[in-house]
C-alpha positions in Angstrom: 21.0 17.0 14.2 20.2 16.6 10.5 16.7 15.3 9.7 16.5 12.1 7.7 12.7 11.4 8.0 10.2 13.1 5.7 7.2 15.0 7.0 4.7 12.2 6.0 7.0 9.7 7.8 7.0 11.8 10.9 3.2 12.1 11.0 2.7 8.3 10.6 5.5 7.6 13.2 3.9 10.0 15.7 0.4 8.5 15.4 1.7 4.9 15.5 4.1 5.6 18.3 1.6 7.3 20.6 -0.9 4.5 20.3 1.8 1.8 20.8 3.1 3.6 23.9 -0.5 3.7 25.4 -1.2 0.1 24.6 2.2 -1.0 25.9 1.6 0.8 29.2 -1.7 -1.0 29.7 -0.3 -4.5 28.9 1.9 -6.3 31.4 4.9 -8.5 30.7 7.5 -8.6 27.9 5.0 -7.8 25.1 3.9 -4.6 26.9 7.5 -3.5 27.4 8.3 -4.2 23.7 5.2 -2.3 22.5 6.1 0.7 24.8 9.7 0.7 23.6 8.6 0.6 19.9 6.2 3.4 20.7 8.8 5.5 22.3 11.2 5.0 19.4 8.5 6.1 16.9 7.6 9.1 19.0 11.2 10.1 19.1 11.4 9.6 15.4 8.4 11.9 14.8 9.5 14.6 17.3 13.1 14.9 16.0 12.7 14.0 12.4 15.8 11.7 12.9 15.9 7.9 12.7 19.0 6.5 14.4 18.7 3.2 12.6 18.7 4.9 9.3 21.8 6.9 10.4 23.7 3.8 11.5 22.8 1.9 8.3 23.8 4.6 5.9 21.0 7.1 5.9 18.1 5.0 4.8 19.5 1.8 3.3 17.2 -0.4 5.5 14.1 1.6 4.5 15.0 1.4 0.8 14.4 -2.4 0.6 11.0 -2.9 -1.2 8.2 -5.2 -0.2 6.7 -7.4 -2.8 3.1 -8.6 -2.9 1.3 -10.7 -5.5 -2.0 -12.6 -5.7 -4.3 -14.1 -8.3 -8.0 -14.8 -8.6 -10.2 -16.3 -11.4 -13.2 -14.3 -12.4 -16.1 -15.7 -14.4 -16.0 -12.8 -16.9 -14.2 -12.1 -20.2 -10.7 -10.6 -20.0 -11.6 -7.5 -22.0 -14.5 -6.8 -19.6 -12.4 -7.1 -16.5 -9.6 -5.1 -18.1 -12.0 -2.2 -19.0 -13.0 -2.0 -15.3 -9.4 -1.8 -14.0 -8.2 0.6 -16.8 -10.7 3.2 -15.5 -8.4 4.1 -12.6 -11.1 5.9 -10.7 -12.6 2.4 -10.1 -9.6 1.1 -8.2 -10.7 2.3 -4.7 -13.7 0.0 -5.2 -11.2 -2.9 -5.7 -8.4 -2.1 -3.3 -9.5 -1.2 0.3 -6.3 0.7 1.1 -7.0 3.3 -1.6 -9.1 6.4 -0.8 -9.1 7.9 -4.3 -7.4 7.8 -7.7 -7.7 11.0 -9.8 -6.8 10.8 -13.5 -4.6 13.8 -14.6 -4.1 12.9 -18.2 -3.9 9.8 -20.4 -0.9 8.4 -18.5 -0.6 10.2 -15.1 -2.9 10.0 -12.0 -2.8 11.0 -8.4 -3.3 8.3 -5.7 -4.4 8.8 -2.1 -4.0 5.7 0.1 -4.8 4.9 3.7 -1.9 4.5 6.1 -1.7 3.1 9.7 -3.9 4.6 12.4 -6.1 6.9 10.3 -3.4 8.8 8.4 -2.9 8.8 4.6 -0.2 9.2 1.9 -0.5 10.3 -1.7 1.6 10.3 -4.8 1.5 10.6 -8.6 1.8 7.6 -10.8 2.3 6.9 -14.5 1.1 4.0 -16.7 4.1 2.5 -18.4 2.6 -0.7 -19.9 -0.9 -0.8 -21.3 -2.1 -3.6 -23.5 -5.9 -3.6 -23.8 -7.4 -6.8 -22.5 -4.1 -8.2 -21.3 -2.1 -6.0 -18.9 -1.7 -2.7 -17.1 1.6 -1.6 -15.5 2.4 1.6 -13.6 5.0 3.1 -11.3 5.1 6.2 -9.0 6.8 9.3 -10.2 9.9 10.8 -8.6 9.3 12.5 -5.3 6.4 10.2 -4.3 5.9 9.7 -0.6 5.5 6.0 -1.3 7.8 4.7 -3.9 5.8 1.9 -5.6 5.1 0.0 -8.8 2.5 -2.5 -9.9 1.0 -4.6 -12.7 -2.2 -6.4 -13.4 -2.4 -9.2 -15.9 -5.6 -10.5 -17.4 -5.3 -14.1 -18.7 -8.1 -15.5 -20.8 -9.0 -19.0 -19.8 -10.4 -21.8 -21.9 -13.7 -21.8 -20.0 -14.4 -18.2 -20.7 -13.2 -16.8 -17.4 -10.1 -14.6 -16.6 -7.2 -15.1 -14.3 -6.4 -11.7 -12.7 -2.8 -11.6 -11.4 -1.8 -8.5 -9.3 1.8 -7.8 -8.4 2.8 -4.8 -6.3 6.1 -3.5 -4.8 6.5 -0.6 -2.5 8.7 0.9 0.2 6.9 1.7 3.5 6.8 5.4 4.2 8.1 4.9 7.8 10.6 2.1 6.9 10.5 -1.5 8.1 9.3 -0.5 11.6 6.3 1.2 9.9 5.5 -2.0 8.0 5.7 -4.0 11.3 3.3 -1.6 13.0 0.9 -1.8 10.0 0.9 -5.6 10.2 0.3 -5.4 14.0 -2.9 -3.5 13.3 -4.2 -5.8 10.6 -3.1 -3.8 7.6 -0.6 -6.3 6.2 -0.6 -5.8 2.4 -0.5 -9.4 1.2 -3.6 -10.2 3.3 -5.3 -7.1 2.1 -4.7 -7.8 -1.6 -6.0 -11.4 -1.2 -9.1 -10.3 0.6 -9.7 -7.4 -1.8 -9.4 -9.6 -4.9 -11.9 -12.1 -3.4 -14.4 -9.3 -2.8 -13.8 -7.9 -6.3 -14.5 -11.3 -7.8 -17.8 -11.7 -5.9 -19.0 -8.2 -6.6 -17.9 -8.2 -10.3 -19.5 -11.5 -11.0 -22.7 -10.4 -9.2 -22.7 -7.1 -11.2 -22.8 -5.0 -8.0 -19.8 -2.8 -8.8 -20.3 0.6 -10.4 -18.4 1.3 -13.5 
């Protein structure tokens, strides 16, 4: 049987599937059965490297649909100051809780390591494609990335002297739609994360507690 699941997807599926199977066995009723069934499916996916759903739908067309996330926050600081912090990409793990590290490779390229469900992680290289100092930063992952993603941050100067920071992200879950559902079940739903991260960033940046 030909494999249609990458190595990183198999690792994430195995970790998520094992835990779901255990939790499902402990919980009675329809929810327990559903969790156990989902866990078994993910374990099969990890063990064989084959996803029957992807096969039936044309080898991955379901997993290719991106997920979009966007959120805004107003920060009581000048746009240039906020931009300077974000443009230093090594700072981003202090802003986004799902990131473990960002390593700058050159003026445009960087390597990102992000947390995945149940203690695993994924990594990829990204390239800045839109950079206007004090106004916006845009990037996308490079070909071959485990997580195909793109994002932008806009810094809008407000009349009162503050800045509206608008973050927009799109990505494809490494384990497909089922992987996204498992992440949401364990409290790692991206839109909620981004909203909470930006609120924490606002408080820390205004208080001057973030390291630059």
